[in-house]
N, C-alpha and C positions, 0 to 999 in steps of 0.2 A: 595465438594471440599473445601479444607482449604483456608483460606486468604493467599495471596501471601506475604510471610515473607521476601523473599530474596530482596536484594538491587536491584533496577532497573538499568539496564545498558543503559546509554544514549551516551556514548562516541563512535562515529562512527568508529574510528580506533580500539578500543578494540572490538567492535562488529564484524568487518571485520576479525580480528585476531582470535576471538573465533569461528566464523562461519567456518573458514578454518580448525581450529582444530577439529570441530565437524561434518565435512562433512559426514563421515560414520555413525556416531551416528544418525545424522538427516535423512539419507536415511533409516536406520532401524526404527526410530521413525515415519517416513511418512508411511512406510509399516504397522507399528503397528496400526496407526490411521485408516487406510483403513478398518480394521476389527472391529472397535469400533461402538457401537450403534450411529447412526447419531444425533438423538434427544438429547441424553445425551452428546455427544460431543459438539453440538451446545450450550447447556446450560453451559458447562464448559467454552468454549470459551467466550460467552457472559458475564459470570460472571467475568472472568479474564479481559475482555475488559473494564467493568465498573470500575475495580480497577486500571488497567494500564493507559488507555488513558488519564484520567484527570491529571495524574502525568507527562505526557510527553508533552513538549512545542514543537509542530511542527515547530513553527517559529524559534526555536533555531537550527533546523536541516535543513528542506527544501529539504533533500536528494531525496525525491520522485520527486519534481519538477526539480531537477537537473539531474536525471538519468532515468527517465521513459519515454517511448514513449506514448504519449497520443493520444487516438483515439477520433475523433470528428465526430458528426453526423451532418446532414444538419440543423436540427432545432438549434442545439447549435451554429453552425457557423452563422446562421442567426441572432440569438440573440446577439452574441458577436459583430458581424460586425455592427449591428445597435447601440450597446452601444458605440462602438469606432467611430461612425459616418463615416463608410466606406461602400462602396458598397461591395457586396459579391465578385466581381471580384477582387477588391483591396485586401480585407481581405485574400482570397484564395491565391492570389499571394505573399503576404507577409509571411503568417503564416502556411499554410497547403500544403500537397503534397498527391497525390493519392498513396496508397500502391499498391502492386502487386495484392492484392485481391479486389481492388476497394475501400477499406476503406480509409477515410481521417485520416491523422495523423498530429500532429504538426511537422513542418519541422525542428526543432532544439532542441537540449538539451544542456544546460538547457533550460527550457521553456522561450519563449519570454516574457511571462507576470510575470516572477519572477524578483524581485528587492530585493537584499539581500537574505533573506529567506521568503520574503512576496509576496503573489499573488497580483498583481496590479488590477486584475479584479475578485477578490474573490466572489463577489455577483453573478457573471456571469460565474463562472468557469464550466468546463465540468463535466458531470456526473462521469466520471472515477476518476476525482480529488475529487469530492465530496464524493465518496464512499471509496476511498483508506484510510486505508488498508483493508477495507471490513470485519473487524472482528465483526462488528454489524449485518451483514447479516446472514440469515439462509444458510444451506447446506454447512457448512465448509468443509465436506468431499470432495465436488466437486471442491474445490479450493485448495487442498493440494499442487498440483504442483506449482501454482503461489505463494502460501503462503511461501513455502520453497525457491522459486526462489527469493523472496524479504526478507527473513530472514536476510541477511547481510546488507540489505539497510535500513530497518526501524526499529527504536527502539521499536515501539509498537508491531510489529510482533515478533521481536526477544524475547522480554519479555513475551509475551503471549505463545509462543511456549515453552519457558524455564519453565514457570509456568505450562503449561500442563504436561511436563515431571515430574515435582514434584507431581502434582496432580495424576497422573497415577502411580507413583513410578517407572518410567522408568529409567533404568540404561544401 
């Protein structure tokens, strides 16, 4: 896979506009990726991730923290409530709600713990926050739906997907 020569796009307004223009193209590309070798695709995504991610300042964006529903598990809630010197009952009452499927989610967007574009509990943030946008994880093909769902939201995802298109010669 060649090095990514294109200019990285970080402007959220431009990314949203481009994503709207490329909706059909991205549906075709997602279908195309389903038929690629998973290990080779992971290698390409990881290579692009190593190039793109260091060039994107997430604290200049914070869009994930402003617009994603965050899932919280019991252990994470215990750790953060302890860090905040709150009982779980107080923590749960202030910050989480039970989803229809029984999962706990943060009860507001943007996230309670976002100040400007910075996480105020960064060292204690939830696993979903730590892993997003998950371009470093294996099995990219299993996350195609969520990747393309977040294409318009995250400059890292946007630029990696666009880099994949170049790498595959997809038009």
